[in-house]
N, CA and C atoms of all chains as a GROMACS GRO file, in nm:
protein
  615
    1MET      N    1   0.085  -0.120   0.000
    1MET     CA    2   0.000   0.000   0.000
    1MET      C    3   0.089   0.125   0.000
    2PRO      N    4   0.089   0.199  -0.110
    2PRO     CA    5   0.174   0.318  -0.114
    2PRO      C    6   0.129   0.426  -0.014
    3LEU      N    7   0.227   0.485   0.052
    3LEU     CA    8   0.199   0.586   0.153
    3LEU      C    9   0.231   0.725   0.097
    4ARG      N   10   0.146   0.818   0.130
    4ARG     CA   11   0.171   0.958   0.091
    4ARG      C   12   0.178   1.041   0.218
    5ASN      N   13   0.221   1.166   0.204
    5ASN     CA   14   0.229   1.251   0.324
    5ASN      C   15   0.215   1.399   0.290
    6ARG      N   16   0.189   1.476   0.396
    6ARG     CA   17   0.174   1.620   0.380
    6ARG      C   18   0.289   1.694   0.451
    7LEU      N   19   0.401   1.628   0.459
    7LEU     CA   20   0.513   1.688   0.532
    7LEU      C   21   0.556   1.822   0.472
    8LYS      N   22   0.564   1.827   0.341
    8LYS     CA   23   0.610   1.950   0.275
    8LYS      C   24   0.514   2.066   0.304
    9VAL      N   25   0.385   2.037   0.295
    9VAL     CA   26   0.283   2.142   0.318
    9VAL      C   27   0.293   2.193   0.462
   10LEU      N   28   0.301   2.100   0.556
   10LEU     CA   29   0.308   2.138   0.698
   10LEU      C   30   0.439   2.212   0.728
   11ARG      N   31   0.547   2.164   0.670
   11ARG     CA   32   0.677   2.228   0.694
   11ARG      C   33   0.678   2.370   0.640
   12GLU      N   34   0.630   2.386   0.519
   12GLU     CA   35   0.630   2.520   0.457
   12GLU      C   36   0.534   2.615   0.529
   13ALA      N   37   0.425   2.560   0.581
   13ALA     CA   38   0.330   2.644   0.656
   13ALA      C   39   0.396   2.698   0.783
   14GLU      N   40   0.489   2.623   0.834
   14GLU     CA   41   0.560   2.666   0.955
   14GLU      C   42   0.685   2.748   0.922
   15GLY      N   43   0.715   2.760   0.793
   15GLY     CA   44   0.830   2.840   0.750
   15GLY      C   45   0.965   2.776   0.778
   16LEU      N   46   0.965   2.644   0.783
   16LEU     CA   47   1.091   2.573   0.810
   16LEU      C   48   1.156   2.528   0.679
   17SER      N   49   1.288   2.536   0.674
   17SER     CA   50   1.360   2.478   0.560
   17SER      C   51   1.373   2.328   0.582
   18GLN      N   52   1.416   2.257   0.479
   18GLN     CA   53   1.434   2.111   0.494
   18GLN      C   54   1.543   2.081   0.596
   19GLN      N   55   1.647   2.164   0.597
   19GLN     CA   56   1.756   2.145   0.693
   19GLN      C   57   1.706   2.166   0.836
   20GLU      N   58   1.626   2.270   0.855
   20GLU     CA   59   1.572   2.298   0.988
   20GLU      C   60   1.478   2.187   1.033
   21MET      N   61   1.398   2.140   0.939
   21MET     CA   62   1.305   2.030   0.970
   21MET      C   63   1.383   1.905   1.012
   22ALA      N   64   1.491   1.879   0.938
   22ALA     CA   65   1.574   1.762   0.970
   22ALA      C   66   1.632   1.774   1.110
   23LYS      N   67   1.676   1.893   1.146
   23LYS     CA   68   1.737   1.912   1.278
   23LYS      C   69   1.633   1.893   1.389
   24VAL      N   70   1.513   1.947   1.365
   24VAL     CA   71   1.406   1.935   1.464
   24VAL      C   72   1.370   1.788   1.487
   25LEU      N   73   1.369   1.710   1.379
   25LEU     CA   74   1.328   1.570   1.389
   25LEU      C   75   1.444   1.476   1.421
   26GLY      N   76   1.565   1.530   1.422
   26GLY     CA   77   1.682   1.448   1.453
   26GLY      C   78   1.719   1.352   1.343
   27ILE      N   79   1.697   1.394   1.218
   27ILE     CA   80   1.730   1.309   1.102
   27ILE      C   81   1.815   1.391   1.004
   28THR      N   82   1.839   1.336   0.886
   28THR     CA   83   1.919   1.407   0.787
   28THR      C   84   1.828   1.479   0.687
   29ARG      N   85   1.886   1.580   0.619
   29ARG     CA   86   1.807   1.655   0.519
   29ARG      C   87   1.764   1.561   0.405
   30GLN      N   88   1.853   1.467   0.371
   30GLN     CA   89   1.820   1.372   0.263
   30GLN      C   90   1.696   1.291   0.299
   31THR      N   91   1.681   1.260   0.428
   31THR     CA   92   1.564   1.183   0.472
   31THR      C   93   1.437   1.266   0.455
   32VAL      N   94   1.444   1.395   0.492
   32VAL     CA   95   1.328   1.483   0.474
   32VAL      C   96   1.291   1.491   0.325
   33ILE      N   97   1.393   1.510   0.242
   33ILE     CA   98   1.368   1.519   0.097
   33ILE      C   99   1.300   1.392   0.046
   34SER      N  100   1.354   1.278   0.088
   34SER     CA  101   1.300   1.150   0.041
   34SER      C  102   1.157   1.126   0.088
   35ILE      N  103   1.127   1.168   0.213
   35ILE     CA  104   0.990   1.152   0.263
   35ILE      C  105   0.896   1.242   0.183
   36GLU      N  106   0.937   1.367   0.164
   36GLU     CA  107   0.850   1.463   0.091
   36GLU      C  108   0.823   1.417  -0.052
   37ASN      N  109   0.922   1.350  -0.112
   37ASN     CA  110   0.905   1.303  -0.250
   37ASN      C  111   0.839   1.165  -0.256
   38ASN      N  112   0.795   1.116  -0.138
   38ASN     CA  113   0.731   0.984  -0.129
   38ASN      C  114   0.822   0.870  -0.175
   39HIS      N  115   0.954   0.891  -0.154
   39HIS     CA  116   1.050   0.786  -0.188
   39HIS      C  117   1.086   0.700  -0.067
   40PHE      N  118   1.044   0.744   0.050
   40PHE     CA  119   1.084   0.675   0.173
   40PHE      C  120   0.970   0.678   0.273
   41ASP      N  121   0.927   0.560   0.316
   41ASP     CA  122   0.826   0.550   0.422
   41ASP      C  123   0.897   0.548   0.557
   42PRO      N  124   0.876   0.649   0.640
   42PRO     CA  125   0.948   0.654   0.767
   42PRO      C  126   0.902   0.545   0.863
   43ARG      N  127   0.988   0.517   0.960
   43ARG     CA  128   0.950   0.424   1.066
   43ARG      C  129   0.841   0.490   1.151
   44LEU      N  130   0.770   0.406   1.226
   44LEU     CA  131   0.658   0.456   1.307
   44LEU      C  132   0.705   0.561   1.408
   45SER      N  133   0.823   0.540   1.466
   45SER     CA  134   0.874   0.635   1.566
   45SER      C  135   0.894   0.773   1.504
   46LEU      N  136   0.944   0.777   1.382
   46LEU     CA  137   0.964   0.906   1.314
   46LEU      C  138   0.830   0.967   1.274
   47ALA      N  139   0.739   0.884   1.228
   47ALA     CA  140   0.606   0.933   1.190
   47ALA      C  141   0.538   1.000   1.310
   48PHE      N  142   0.553   0.939   1.427
   48PHE     CA  143   0.493   0.998   1.548
   48PHE      C  144   0.563   1.127   1.587
   49ARG      N  145   0.694   1.133   1.568
   49ARG     CA  146   0.766   1.258   1.601
   49ARG      C  147   0.722   1.372   1.509
   50VAL      N  148   0.700   1.338   1.382
   50VAL     CA  149   0.653   1.439   1.287
   50VAL      C  150   0.516   1.491   1.330
   51ALA      N  151   0.425   1.398   1.359
   51ALA     CA  152   0.289   1.436   1.400
   51ALA      C  153   0.292   1.518   1.530
   52GLU      N  154   0.378   1.476   1.620
   52GLU     CA  155   0.390   1.545   1.749
   52GLU      C  156   0.441   1.687   1.729
   53HIS      N  157   0.536   1.702   1.640
   53HIS     CA  158   0.592   1.835   1.615
   53HIS      C  159   0.485   1.931   1.562
   54PHE      N  160   0.405   1.882   1.469
   54PHE     CA  161   0.303   1.969   1.410
   54PHE      C  162   0.173   1.967   1.490
   55ASN      N  163   0.174   1.887   1.597
   55ASN     CA  164   0.057   1.880   1.686
   55ASN      C  165  -0.070   1.837   1.612
   56VAL      N  166  -0.055   1.736   1.530
   56VAL     CA  167  -0.170   1.681   1.455
   56VAL      C  168  -0.165   1.528   1.467
   57PRO      N  169  -0.279   1.460   1.443
   57PRO     CA  170  -0.275   1.313   1.443
   57PRO      C  171  -0.186   1.260   1.330
   58VAL      N  172  -0.131   1.142   1.351
   58VAL     CA  173  -0.039   1.084   1.252
   58VAL      C  174  -0.106   1.072   1.116
   59ASP      N  175  -0.234   1.033   1.116
   59ASP     CA  176  -0.301   1.012   0.986
   59ASP      C  177  -0.336   1.142   0.915
   60GLU      N  178  -0.307   1.255   0.979
   60GLU     CA  179  -0.320   1.382   0.906
   60GLU      C  180  -0.192   1.416   0.831
   61VAL      N  181  -0.085   1.350   0.869
   61VAL     CA  182   0.043   1.371   0.798
   61VAL      C  183   0.065   1.260   0.696
   62PHE      N  184   0.046   1.137   0.740
   62PHE     CA  185   0.068   1.022   0.653
   62PHE      C  186  -0.065   0.952   0.623
   63TYR      N  187  -0.086   0.919   0.497
   63TYR     CA  188  -0.212   0.858   0.459
   63TYR      C  189  -0.189   0.766   0.339
   64SER      N  190  -0.284   0.677   0.317
   64SER     CA  191  -0.274   0.585   0.204
   64SER      C  192  -0.300   0.659   0.074
   65ALA      N  193  -0.229   0.622  -0.029
   65ALA     CA  194  -0.250   0.683  -0.161
   65ALA      C  195  -0.388   0.650  -0.215
   66ASP      N  196  -0.447   0.543  -0.161
   66ASP     CA  197  -0.580   0.501  -0.206
   66ASP      C  198  -0.690   0.591  -0.148
   67ASP      N  199  -0.657   0.656  -0.035
   67ASP     CA  200  -0.755   0.744   0.028
   67ASP      C  201  -0.779   0.869  -0.056
   68ASN      N  202  -0.902   0.919  -0.047
   68ASN     CA  203  -0.929   1.047  -0.112
   68ASN      C  204  -0.884   1.159  -0.022
   69GLU      N  205  -0.811   1.256  -0.078
   69GLU     CA  206  -0.763   1.367   0.003
   69GLU      C  207  -0.875   1.464   0.033
   70MET      N  208   3.420   0.637   2.826
   70MET     CA  209   3.559   0.679   2.807
   70MET      C  210   3.564   0.799   2.709
   71GLN      N  211   3.614   0.910   2.755
   71GLN     CA  212   3.615   1.031   2.674
   71GLN      C  213   3.755   1.055   2.620
   72LEU      N  214   3.775   1.033   2.490
   72LEU     CA  215   3.907   1.051   2.430
   72LEU      C  216   3.910   1.169   2.334
   73ALA      N  217   3.797   1.237   2.317
   73ALA     CA  218   3.785   1.338   2.214
   73ALA      C  219   3.879   1.456   2.238
   74ILE      N  220   3.944   1.499   2.130
   74ILE     CA  221   4.027   1.620   2.133
   74ILE      C  222   3.954   1.726   2.052
   75GLN      N  223   3.928   1.840   2.114
   75GLN     CA  224   3.844   1.942   2.050
   75GLN      C  225   3.911   2.009   1.931
   76ASP      N  226   4.040   2.045   1.945
   76ASP     CA  227   4.109   2.117   1.837
   76ASP      C  228   4.138   2.022   1.720
   77LYS      N  229   4.091   2.061   1.600
   77LYS     CA  230   4.100   1.972   1.484
   77LYS      C  231   4.244   1.940   1.446
   78LYS      N  232   4.330   2.044   1.447
   78LYS     CA  233   4.471   2.022   1.408
   78LYS      C  234   4.540   1.929   1.508
   79ALA      N  235   4.516   1.954   1.636
   79ALA     CA  236   4.577   1.870   1.740
   79ALA      C  237   4.526   1.727   1.730
   80ARG      N  238   4.395   1.713   1.697
   80ARG     CA  239   4.335   1.581   1.683
   80ARG      C  240   4.402   1.502   1.572
   81TRP      N  241   4.419   1.568   1.456
   81TRP     CA  242   4.479   1.498   1.341
   81TRP      C  243   4.628   1.472   1.362
   82ALA      N  244   4.695   1.564   1.433
   82ALA     CA  245   4.837   1.541   1.462
   82ALA      C  246   4.852   1.419   1.552
   83MET      N  247   4.769   1.412   1.654
   83MET     CA  248   4.772   1.298   1.746
   83MET      C  249   4.733   1.170   1.673
   84ALA      N  250   4.628   1.179   1.589
   84ALA     CA  251   4.582   1.061   1.514
   84ALA      C  252   4.691   1.013   1.419
   85GLY      N  253   4.762   1.107   1.356
   85GLY     CA  254   4.872   1.070   1.265
   85GLY      C  255   4.980   0.995   1.340
   86ALA      N  256   5.016   1.046   1.456
   86ALA     CA  257   5.122   0.982   1.535
   86ALA      C  258   5.080   0.843   1.581
   87ILE      N  259   4.959   0.833   1.637
   87ILE     CA  260   4.910   0.703   1.687
   87ILE      C  261   4.897   0.604   1.571
   88GLY      N  262   4.838   0.651   1.459
   88GLY     CA  263   4.817   0.564   1.344
   88GLY      C  264   4.948   0.511   1.288
   89LEU      N  265   5.049   0.598   1.279
   89LEU     CA  266   5.179   0.554   1.225
   89LEU      C  267   5.248   0.455   1.319
   90VAL      N  268   5.237   0.479   1.448
   90VAL     CA  269   5.297   0.386   1.545
   90VAL      C  270   5.230   0.249   1.536
   91LEU      N  271   5.096   0.250   1.530
   91LEU     CA  272   5.022   0.123   1.519
   91LEU      C  273   5.056   0.051   1.388
   92ALA      N  274   5.063   0.128   1.278
   92ALA     CA  275   5.096   0.069   1.148
   92ALA      C  276   5.237   0.011   1.151
   93ALA      N  277   5.330   0.084   1.213
   93ALA     CA  278   5.467   0.034   1.222
   93ALA      C  279   5.473  -0.093   1.308
   94GLY      N  280   5.388  -0.096   1.411
   94GLY     CA  281   5.381  -0.216   1.496
   94GLY      C  282   5.334  -0.337   1.417
   95LEU      N  283   5.230  -0.316   1.338
   95LEU     CA  284   5.180  -0.427   1.255
   95LEU      C  285   5.284  -0.465   1.149
   96GLY      N  286   5.349  -0.363   1.094
   96GLY     CA  287   5.455  -0.388   0.995
   96GLY      C  288   5.568  -0.470   1.056
   97LEU      N  289   5.600  -0.440   1.182
   97LEU     CA  290   5.706  -0.513   1.253
   97LEU      C  291   5.668  -0.660   1.269
   98ILE      N  292   5.543  -0.683   1.311
   98ILE     CA  293   5.495  -0.822   1.327
   98ILE      C  294   5.499  -0.894   1.193
   99ALA      N  295   5.450  -0.825   1.089
   99ALA     CA  296   5.448  -0.886   0.955
   99ALA      C  297   5.591  -0.915   0.909
  100GLY      N  298   5.684  -0.824   0.936
  100GLY     CA  299   5.822  -0.842   0.894
  100GLY      C  300   5.890  -0.957   0.966
  101LEU      N  301   5.861  -0.968   1.094
  101LEU     CA  302   5.924  -1.074   1.174
  101LEU      C  303   5.873  -1.214   1.138
  102THR      N  304   5.754  -1.220   1.082
  102THR     CA  305   5.697  -1.352   1.048
  102THR      C  306   5.721  -1.390   0.902
  103ARG      N  307   5.800  -1.306   0.831
  103ARG     CA  308   5.827  -1.336   0.690
  103ARG      C  309   5.979  -1.333   0.664
  104ASP      N  310   6.016  -1.385   0.545
  104ASP     CA  311   6.159  -1.392   0.514
  104ASP      C  312   6.221  -1.254   0.492
  105ASN      N  313   6.159  -1.175   0.406
  105ASN     CA  314   6.215  -1.043   0.373
  105ASN      C  315   6.160  -0.939   0.470
  106PHE      N  316   6.235  -0.914   0.578
  106PHE     CA  317   6.184  -0.826   0.685
  106PHE      C  318   6.149  -0.687   0.634
  107TRP      N  319   6.246  -0.620   0.569
  107TRP     CA  320   6.226  -0.478   0.535
  107TRP      C  321   6.116  -0.460   0.430
  108LEU      N  322   6.108  -0.550   0.335
  108LEU     CA  323   6.002  -0.540   0.233
  108LEU      C  324   5.865  -0.558   0.299
  109SER      N  325   5.851  -0.660   0.381
  109SER     CA  326   5.723  -0.686   0.449
  109SER      C  327   5.687  -0.572   0.543
  110PHE      N  328   5.788  -0.527   0.619
  110PHE     CA  329   5.765  -0.417   0.714
  110PHE      C  330   5.715  -0.293   0.639
  111THR      N  331   5.783  -0.258   0.530
  111THR     CA  332   5.747  -0.135   0.455
  111THR      C  333   5.608  -0.146   0.393
  112VAL      N  334   5.582  -0.258   0.328
  112VAL     CA  335   5.452  -0.275   0.260
  112VAL      C  336   5.337  -0.270   0.361
  113PHE      N  337   5.350  -0.346   0.470
  113PHE     CA  338   5.240  -0.350   0.569
  113PHE      C  339   5.222  -0.216   0.639
  114THR      N  340   5.333  -0.149   0.667
  114THR     CA  341   5.322  -0.019   0.734
  114THR      C  342   5.254   0.083   0.642
  115VAL      N  343   5.296   0.088   0.518
  115VAL     CA  344   5.240   0.186   0.424
  115VAL      C  345   5.092   0.157   0.396
  116VAL      N  346   5.058   0.030   0.380
  116VAL     CA  347   4.920  -0.007   0.348
  116VAL      C  348   4.827   0.016   0.467
  117MET      N  349   4.874  -0.014   0.587
  117MET     CA  350   4.788  -0.002   0.705
  117MET      C  351   4.778   0.140   0.760
  118ALA      N  352   4.878   0.223   0.732
  118ALA     CA  353   4.883   0.356   0.793
  118ALA      C  354   4.758   0.442   0.768
  119PRO      N  355   4.713   0.458   0.643
  119PRO     CA  356   4.595   0.547   0.622
  119PRO      C  357   4.472   0.503   0.702
  120ALA      N  358   4.445   0.373   0.701
  120ALA     CA  359   4.326   0.324   0.774
  120ALA      C  360   4.342   0.344   0.924
  121LEU      N  361   4.462   0.322   0.976
  121LEU     CA  362   4.482   0.335   1.121
  121LEU      C  363   4.485   0.482   1.164
  122VAL      N  364   4.534   0.570   1.077
  122VAL     CA  365   4.529   0.715   1.109
  122VAL      C  366   4.383   0.760   1.113
  123ALA      N  367   4.304   0.717   1.014
  123ALA     CA  368   4.162   0.754   1.010
  123ALA      C  369   4.087   0.696   1.130
  124LEU      N  370   4.117   0.570   1.165
  124LEU     CA  371   4.053   0.508   1.280
  124LEU      C  372   4.089   0.582   1.410
  125SER      N  373   4.214   0.620   1.422
  125SER     CA  374   4.257   0.696   1.541
  125SER      C  375   4.185   0.829   1.548
  126ALA      N  376   4.170   0.896   1.434
  126ALA     CA  377   4.100   1.025   1.432
  126ALA      C  378   3.955   1.009   1.476
  127MET      N  379   3.892   0.901   1.432
  127MET     CA  380   3.753   0.876   1.474
  127MET      C  381   3.744   0.853   1.623
  128VAL      N  382   3.838   0.775   1.678
  128VAL     CA  383   3.839   0.749   1.823
  128VAL      C  384   3.862   0.879   1.900
  129LEU      N  385   3.940   0.970   1.840
  129LEU     CA  386   3.971   1.096   1.906
  129LEU      C  387   3.864   1.204   1.882
  130GLY      N  388   3.755   1.167   1.817
  130GLY     CA  389   3.642   1.259   1.808
  130GLY      C  390   3.609   1.313   1.670
  131GLU      N  391   3.683   1.275   1.566
  131GLU     CA  392   3.654   1.324   1.432
  131GLU      C  393   3.516   1.275   1.387
  132GLY      N  394   3.435   1.368   1.343
  132GLY     CA  395   3.302   1.331   1.294
  132GLY      C  396   3.196   1.323   1.401
  133GLN      N  397   3.236   1.332   1.528
  133GLN     CA  398   3.136   1.324   1.635
  133GLN      C  399   3.055   1.454   1.642
  134GLY      N  400   2.929   1.440   1.671
  134GLY     CA  401   2.843   1.558   1.681
  134GLY      C  402   2.777   1.594   1.550
  135SER      N  403   2.824   1.535   1.439
  135SER     CA  404   2.763   1.567   1.310
  135SER      C  405   2.651   1.469   1.276
  136GLU      N  406   2.644   1.358   1.350
  136GLU     CA  407   2.542   1.259   1.318
  136GLU      C  408   2.406   1.302   1.378
  137PRO      N  409   2.297   1.268   1.309
  137PRO     CA  410   2.166   1.308   1.361
  137PRO      C  411   2.130   1.235   1.490
  138ALA      N  412   2.038   1.295   1.566
  138ALA     CA  413   1.998   1.237   1.695
  138ALA      C  414   1.933   1.099   1.678
  139TYR      N  415   1.858   1.083   1.570
  139TYR     CA  416   1.790   0.954   1.544
  139TYR      C  417   1.843   0.895   1.414
  140ALA      N  418   1.969   0.854   1.417
  140ALA     CA  419   2.034   0.801   1.295
  140ALA      C  420   1.960   0.679   1.241
  141GLU      N  421   1.897   0.602   1.332
  141GLU     CA  422   1.830   0.480   1.288
  141GLU      C  423   1.704   0.509   1.205
  142ASP      N  424   1.657   0.635   1.211
  142ASP     CA  425   1.538   0.672   1.134
  142ASP      C  426   1.571   0.733   0.998
  143THR      N  427   1.698   0.747   0.967
  143THR     CA  428   1.736   0.816   0.843
  143THR      C  429   1.735   0.721   0.723
  144ILE      N  430   1.723   0.780   0.608
  144ILE     CA  431   1.722   0.699   0.487
  144ILE      C  432   1.860   0.641   0.459
  145GLU      N  433   1.965   0.709   0.509
  145GLU     CA  434   2.101   0.656   0.490
  145GLU      C  435   2.118   0.522   0.561
  146THR      N  436   2.059   0.512   0.682
  146THR     CA  437   2.064   0.385   0.755
  146THR      C  438   1.986   0.278   0.681
  147HIS      N  439   1.872   0.319   0.626
  147HIS     CA  440   1.789   0.225   0.547
  147HIS      C  441   1.868   0.175   0.426
  148TRP      N  442   1.937   0.266   0.357
  148TRP     CA  443   2.019   0.225   0.242
  148TRP      C  444   2.126   0.126   0.284
  149ALA      N  445   2.191   0.156   0.396
  149ALA     CA  446   2.300   0.068   0.443
  149ALA      C  447   2.246  -0.072   0.473
  150ARG      N  448   2.125  -0.077   0.534
  150ARG     CA  449   2.066  -0.208   0.565
  150ARG      C  450   2.035  -0.286   0.436
  151VAL      N  451   1.972  -0.215   0.342
  151VAL     CA  452   1.934  -0.281   0.215
  151VAL      C  453   2.059  -0.328   0.140
  152ALA      N  454   2.158  -0.240   0.132
  152ALA     CA  455   2.283  -0.274   0.061
  152ALA      C  456   2.353  -0.390   0.131
  153GLY      N  457   2.355  -0.387   0.263
  153GLY     CA  458   2.422  -0.493   0.339
  153GLY      C  459   2.355  -0.628   0.320
  154LEU      N  460   2.223  -0.628   0.323
  154LEU     CA  461   2.149  -0.753   0.303
  154LEU      C  462   2.172  -0.808   0.163
  155GLY      N  463   2.166  -0.720   0.064
  155GLY     CA  464   2.188  -0.763  -0.075
  155GLY      C  465   2.327  -0.819  -0.095
  156ALA      N  466   2.426  -0.749  -0.040
  156ALA     CA  467   2.565  -0.793  -0.054
  156ALA      C  468   2.587  -0.927   0.017
  157PHE      N  469   2.523  -0.945   0.132
  157PHE     CA  470   2.537  -1.072   0.205
  157PHE      C  471   2.479  -1.188   0.125
  158LEU      N  472   2.360  -1.167   0.067
  158LEU     CA  473   2.298  -1.274  -0.013
  158LEU      C  474   2.384  -1.306  -0.136
  159ASP      N  475   2.439  -1.201  -0.199
  159ASP     CA  476   2.528  -1.223  -0.314
  159ASP      C  477   2.650  -1.304  -0.273
  160LEU      N  478   2.702  -1.272  -0.154
  160LEU     CA  479   2.820  -1.341  -0.104
  160LEU      C  480   2.792  -1.489  -0.080
  161VAL      N  481   2.677  -1.517  -0.020
  161VAL     CA  482   2.641  -1.657   0.006
  161VAL      C  483   2.627  -1.733  -0.125
  162ILE      N  484   2.562  -1.671  -0.225
  162ILE     CA  485   2.545  -1.737  -0.355
  162ILE      C  486   2.681  -1.760  -0.421
  163ALA      N  487   2.766  -1.657  -0.420
  163ALA     CA  488   2.897  -1.669  -0.484
  163ALA      C  489   2.980  -1.777  -0.417
  164MET      N  490   2.979  -1.782  -0.285
  164MET     CA  491   3.057  -1.884  -0.213
  164MET      C  492   3.000  -2.024  -0.238
  165GLY      N  493   2.868  -2.034  -0.239
  165GLY     CA  494   2.805  -2.163  -0.264
  165GLY      C  495   2.838  -2.215  -0.403
  166LEU      N  496   2.828  -2.128  -0.503
  166LEU     CA  497   2.859  -2.169  -0.640
  166LEU      C  498   3.005  -2.207  -0.657
  167SER      N  499   3.092  -2.129  -0.594
  167SER     CA  500   3.236  -2.157  -0.610
  167SER      C  501   3.274  -2.288  -0.541
  168VAL      N  502   3.215  -2.314  -0.424
  168VAL     CA  503   3.243  -2.441  -0.354
  168VAL      C  504   3.192  -2.558  -0.437
  169ALA      N  505   3.071  -2.541  -0.493
  169ALA     CA  506   3.014  -2.648  -0.576
  169ALA      C  507   3.102  -2.672  -0.699
  170ALA      N  508   3.142  -2.563  -0.766
  170ALA     CA  509   3.224  -2.577  -0.887
  170ALA      C  510   3.359  -2.641  -0.853
  171ALA      N  511   3.419  -2.597  -0.744
  171ALA     CA  512   3.550  -2.652  -0.706
  171ALA      C  513   3.539  -2.800  -0.672
  172SER      N  514   3.427  -2.839  -0.610
  172SER     CA  515   3.409  -2.980  -0.573
  172SER      C  516   3.386  -3.067  -0.696
  173ILE      N  517   3.296  -3.021  -0.782
  173ILE     CA  518   3.259  -3.102  -0.900
  173ILE      C  519   3.375  -3.112  -0.998
  174LEU      N  520   3.441  -2.998  -1.024
  174LEU     CA  521   3.548  -2.994  -1.125
  174LEU      C  522   3.685  -3.026  -1.067
  175HIS      N  523   3.688  -3.050  -0.938
  175HIS     CA  524   3.814  -3.082  -0.869
  175HIS      C  525   3.917  -2.970  -0.890
  176LEU      N  526   3.873  -2.847  -0.869
  176LEU     CA  527   3.959  -2.729  -0.886
  176LEU      C  528   4.005  -2.680  -0.748
  177PRO      N  529   4.115  -2.605  -0.745
  177PRO     CA  530   4.156  -2.548  -0.617
  177PRO      C  531   4.055  -2.443  -0.570
  178SER      N  532   4.041  -2.428  -0.439
  178SER     CA  533   3.944  -2.332  -0.384
  178SER      C  534   3.986  -2.189  -0.416
  179ILE      N  535   3.887  -2.102  -0.430
  179ILE     CA  536   3.916  -1.961  -0.453
  179ILE      C  537   3.958  -1.898  -0.320
  180PRO      N  538   4.065  -1.816  -0.321
  180PRO     CA  539   4.111  -1.755  -0.196
  180PRO      C  540   4.001  -1.670  -0.130
  181LEU      N  541   4.001  -1.671   0.004
  181LEU     CA  542   3.898  -1.600   0.080
  181LEU      C  543   3.898  -1.450   0.051
  182VAL      N  544   4.017  -1.397   0.021
  182VAL     CA  545   4.028  -1.253  -0.003
  182VAL      C  546   3.942  -1.209  -0.123
  183PHE      N  547   3.923  -1.301  -0.219
  183PHE     CA  548   3.837  -1.270  -0.334
  183PHE      C  549   3.695  -1.241  -0.287
  184PHE      N  550   3.645  -1.323  -0.195
  184PHE     CA  551   3.508  -1.305  -0.147
  184PHE      C  552   3.496  -1.180  -0.060
  185LEU      N  553   3.604  -1.149   0.012
  185LEU     CA  554   3.605  -1.027   0.092
  185LEU      C  555   3.594  -0.903   0.002
  186LEU      N  556   3.673  -0.904  -0.104
  186LEU     CA  557   3.670  -0.792  -0.200
  186LEU      C  558   3.535  -0.786  -0.271
  187LEU      N  559   3.481  -0.903  -0.305
  187LEU     CA  560   3.350  -0.910  -0.371
  187LEU      C  561   3.243  -0.847  -0.281
  188ALA      N  562   3.241  -0.887  -0.154
  188ALA     CA  563   3.140  -0.837  -0.061
  188ALA      C  564   3.152  -0.686  -0.042
  189MET      N  565   3.275  -0.637  -0.027
  189MET     CA  566   3.296  -0.494  -0.004
  189MET      C  567   3.256  -0.412  -0.126
  190SER      N  568   3.298  -0.457  -0.245
  190SER     CA  569   3.264  -0.382  -0.366
  190SER      C  570   3.115  -0.391  -0.396
  191ASP      N  571   3.055  -0.506  -0.370
  191ASP     CA  572   2.912  -0.525  -0.390
  191ASP      C  573   2.834  -0.428  -0.300
  192PHE      N  574   2.872  -0.423  -0.172
  192PHE     CA  575   2.806  -0.332  -0.078
  192PHE      C  576   2.821  -0.186  -0.123
  193ALA      N  577   2.944  -0.151  -0.162
  193ALA     CA  578   2.970  -0.012  -0.203
  193ALA      C  579   2.887   0.026  -0.326
  194MET      N  580   2.880  -0.064  -0.422
  194MET     CA  581   2.804  -0.035  -0.545
  194MET      C  582   2.653  -0.026  -0.517
  195ARG      N  583   2.604  -0.116  -0.433
  195ARG     CA  584   2.461  -0.112  -0.399
  195ARG      C  585   2.428   0.017  -0.325
  196LEU      N  586   2.515   0.056  -0.232
  196LEU     CA  587   2.493   0.180  -0.156
  196LEU      C  588   2.495   0.301  -0.248
  197TRP      N  589   2.590   0.301  -0.340
  197TRP     CA  590   2.601   0.412  -0.437
  197TRP      C  591   2.475   0.420  -0.524
  198ARG      N  592   2.429   0.304  -0.571
  198ARG     CA  593   2.310   0.301  -0.658
  198ARG      C  594   2.186   0.351  -0.582
  199LEU      N  595   2.170   0.307  -0.459
  199LEU     CA  596   2.056   0.350  -0.378
  199LEU      C  597   2.059   0.501  -0.353
  200SER      N  598   2.177   0.552  -0.322
  200SER     CA  599   2.187   0.696  -0.295
  200SER      C  600   2.164   0.777  -0.421
  201ARG      N  601   2.203   0.722  -0.537
  201ARG     CA  602   2.177   0.792  -0.664
  201ARG      C  603   2.027   0.796  -0.693
  202GLN      N  604   1.960   0.686  -0.662
  202GLN     CA  605   1.815   0.680  -0.687
  202GLN      C  606   1.740   0.770  -0.589
  203GLY      N  607   1.795   0.783  -0.471
  203GLY     CA  608   1.737   0.873  -0.370
  203GLY      C  609   1.616   0.819  -0.297
  204GLY      N  610   1.580   0.699  -0.322
  204GLY     CA  611   1.462   0.643  -0.256
  204GLY      C  612   1.489   0.508  -0.196
  205GLN      N  613   1.383   0.432  -0.175
  205GLN     CA  614   1.400   0.299  -0.119
  205GLN      C  615   1.380   0.196  -0.227
   0.00000   0.00000   0.00000
């Protein structure tokens, strides 16, 4: 099941660069880029950290590609 | 155990000294266990020195602090896992085929160093390909 995400939208709404986002989440910039481009499905721990940072439920950030947006 | 040296120049100077001493030590052992002492000593010292200097620098703090807080969540770690698994499976297949061929054809066994080089180059190429693709 392909996974999609709204990381880029949420990050840009907060005015964070990819490098800043990576530092906040404790990962690398390449990882942020890969997640935003839907090339990398993060582990559950990272998905929860992302949701926690933006103060939204996990399924508001990550969702199935089959779901209607 | 805290061995880190903060000043970069001092760190590399210390790493150079430690690395060369360790390399010379290994060269000495290699020389003493072979017929041509000076040739063996020189070759082993020169070949081992760069790796031991780099290893010493890492022990003394080179590169520390640049790694992300959750390295296990990064795509680089994912690439390393995928490349490592692929290289391991290739290694098992290559060793199995070579053992079978050597047994059936009554050929001498392939030296272990060949498989070591195969595994290392396989891992490096897989890692490079994954990083070029940028995904999983």
